[in-house]
N, C-alpha and C positions, 0 to 999 in steps of 0.2 A: 186899628183899634187894639188888636192883639198885643202889639209891641208896647203901645202906650200904657195899656192896663197892666201889663206884666211889670214894666218899669216902676209904675206907681206902687204896685204891691211890694216890690223889692225895696223901694225907698222907705215905706212904712216899716218893713221888717228890719232893715238895717238900723233905723232909728231905735226900734225896740231892743235890738241886740246891743247897740252902743250904750243905751241907757242902763241896761241890766248887767252887761258883762257876761251874759250867759249864752249857751248854744241850745237852740230849740229844734225839735222835729216839727216842721210845718209843711203843709201841702200847698206849695206855691207853684203856679203854672208859669213856666219861664222858658224863653227861647234859649237854645244852645248858645254858649258864648262864642261859638265858631260861626254863627249865623252871619250872612252878609249884611244884615241890618245893623250889626254891631261892628263888623270889621270893614265895611265898605267894599267887600268883595275881595279883599287882599289881606292876608295875614303876613306880617313881617316876622321872619325868623331871625333870631339873634343869639349870640353867645352871651353867657352870663356877664353882667356888669358888676364886678365885685363891690360889695358894700352898699349897693342899692337894694334896700330891703323891701321895695314895693313889689312883692311877689304874691301870687294867688294861684290856687288850683281850681280847675273846673272839671266836672265829670258829667258827660251826658250818657245816661244809662243805656238807652236803646242802641247807641253807636258803640258801646263798650270802649269808651275812649276817655282818657284822663289827659289834661293839658296843664303844663306849668307855664305861667306867664310872668313876665317882669316888665312893668311899665307899659303894659298893653302889647308887648311883643312875645312871640312864642319861643320858649326855651327848649321845650320838648313835648312830644305827644306820645302816649303809651297805651297799648291795648290792655284791657282788664277783664277779669271775671267778676260777676256781681252776685247778689243774694238769690237764693232759690225762690220759687214762686211763693212759698209759705213764709219766707223770711226776706222780703224785698228790701233793698237799700232805700232808705227814706229820701224822698225829694225834699231838699232843705238847704239852708245855708248853715254851714258848720265851721268849726275853728280847729285847725291843727295846732295842738299846744306843745308838742314835743316830738322828737325822733328818738326811738330806742332801738339800739342794736343788740342782737342776741337777747330778745325780750323774754321776760317771764310771762306766763299766761295764767290769768285768774278766771276760771270758768264762771260765766254769769249765772244768776238764778233764772233759769229758763227751762221750759218743758223739755227741750231736746237734751239739755244737760241732765235733767232729772231722770231721763230714760237711759242715760249712758251707764254702762257697767264699769267704765274705766276711770272716770273722774267725777268729782263732786263740786257743787257750787261753792265758790270761795276758796277752793284749794289752790295753793301756789305751785304752779307747774314750772319748774326751772328750764332754762334753755337747753340744758343737757339731757332733759327728759324726752324720750321719743314720743310721748303723748302730746308734747307741745306742738301745735299746728301752725305757729306764726312765722316760722322761718327766721331769717337773719334780721329783719327790720319790721317794726310796727310804728305807725303814726296814729295816735289816738285822735278821734274826732268827737269825743264826748258820748255819754250814755252807752258806753260799751262798744260803739262802732269804731272800726279801725280800717286803715289801709295797711295791708301786710303782704307778705310774700305768697305768691301762688305756689301750688304744688308742682306745676309744670305748664308747658304750653297748652295742654288739654283744658286748662281752666279758662283760657282766654276766649271771649265771646260766648261764654256759657254761664248758666245760673248754678253756682256751685257752693256758695257760702251761706252762713246764717246771718246775713245782713252786712257783711264786710266787703270791702273792695280788695280784690287780689291782683297783684302786679308781679311780673317776673322778677327774680332776684337781680339780674343785670340791670333792669330798668329801675328798680328801687335804689340800687347803688347810684345810678346816674341821676335820678330825681333828687335824692337826698344830698348828694355832693354839690349839685347846683344850688340847692337851698342853702347849704353851708357857706358856699362862696358868696351868694347874694346877701346873706345876713351877716357875713363876716364873723361866723362862729369859729372860735379858736380851737380847732381840732387839727392836729398835725397829720400829714400824710402817713407818718410812721404809726400813729395811733390808729388811723383808719385801716391800715394794712394789718395791724395786730388783731383788731376786732373782727376783721373779715376771716382770718384764718383760725380764730379761737372761738370759744363760747363765752368770753368775758362780756358782761353787760355794760353798756355805756348809754347814758341818757343826755340829750341836749335839749334844753328848754327853748321854745320858740316864743320870744317876747318882742313885740306883740305877736299874738297868735296869727297864723296864716289863714285867710278866708278860704273855705272850700265850698264851692257852689255846685250842688248836685241837681241836675235838671232831668226832665223826661220829655225830650223833644223827638217825636217820631217822624215829623215832617219838617224839613229845614232846608233852606237854600244856602249852600256853602260853595264858595268859589265858582259862582255862576251856574251851579247845578242844583236842581231839586233832588234831594235824597229822601226817600221814604223807607223808614226802618220798620222791621217787625215790631208789633206792640208786645214786647216781651213779658209784661206783667198783665196783659189783657185788661188794661185800664180804659179800653174803648176810645182810644185817641185816634185811631186810623178810620176816620169817618169822612164821608163826602163833604160835609159841612166844614170840618177842620181843614181839609185839603183846599176847599174853595177860599177859606180865610187866609191860608198860607199863600195861595196864588195872588189874591188881591193885595196882600201886604207887600208883595214884591212886584207890584205894578204889572201883573199878568191878568188879562181879561179872562176870568173864569167862565163867563157866559158862552165862550166859544165851545165849551166842552159839556157834553151831556153827563148826567149822573152815572149812566152806565159806563161811559168812557173813563170817568174818574175812578169808579169802582174797580175797573180792570187794572188801572195803575196801582191802586192800593193792594190789590190781590197779588200783584207781581212781587211784592215784598213779603217773602215767606221763608220759613226755615232759618237758615243762617245767612240769607242774602238780603241786601237792600236793593231797591230799584232806583236807578238814577236817570234823570232826564235833563238835558240842557235847557237853561232858561230861554235861550234864543229860540230853541225849537218850540217851546210852549208859547212864546210871544208871537211867533209866526202864525199860529193857529192851524198849521198844516196837519193833515191826517193822512195815514196813521201816524201816531206819535212814536218816534223812534227813541227808545231808551235802552238800558242794558241792566242786567242783573249782575250784581257784584257781591262777593263775600264781604260781610260786615267787617270781619277781622281778617287781615291778610298777613302773610309772612313778611317780616321786615328784616332789613339787612343789619340793623344794629340799634343800640339804645337811642331813644329820643327821635328816631326817624319818623317822618310823617306817614300817616296811613291815609290812603286815598282810595 
């Protein structure tokens, strides 16, 4: 029921967006795009197919993970930082309308800007200005929300922004260059090299806009394992009822487990760690349940490498 209801909600939402051409902030309950119910338990990784513009971005906030897809295949997956508890990234379907290198920053009309002693709402902060927090790249998502450069690795897996998604510079370069290739955007390697080493601003429009699906899935079966993530915004998602729903949706007999046992699994997802249990273990009904605590964000060898 969870999956069917979520898909139905998304269909209605997509129809509304298509009819209006706008991007809205909405509270949609949606499974992570990496869920086995969508991928069949296997995600195909691929290199960019140049000129195939069927690309989309998905973000699951509790897993601090952004994925770039093309034609249903994974082009890259990147760790992120998200909004602070008082400024959460909204769960929504958004549209990436452009890529801007060496972007200007226009502080929004917001309480946290009003309290600032260094910038004013509406002020144009140039890329050469040390007050500009956006780094080398921004990808606007509408209503002032952005994907932009992280300050450093310390941002990853943490609540650090005022509602924006932060990505390491090397990953932003990888992400945007894959989008450029997929969309056949005419920017030469020489121009890209120049804007990387200078503060010159360059903007590339994304037409049509790229869908960006932002979800909040704290309990998800991915690659044959149940992952329980900390409820980072305290949305009360990590409940026994929700866990039972997730188990049943993946053909696991939840009645084998007491409420107390399921609460212990949920409690094991804490701090910066998720708790992972194999689906085969859960289906066997054997006790005690053997799982493992794993950092949500792990050190990766390079851009676009999978996080597991």
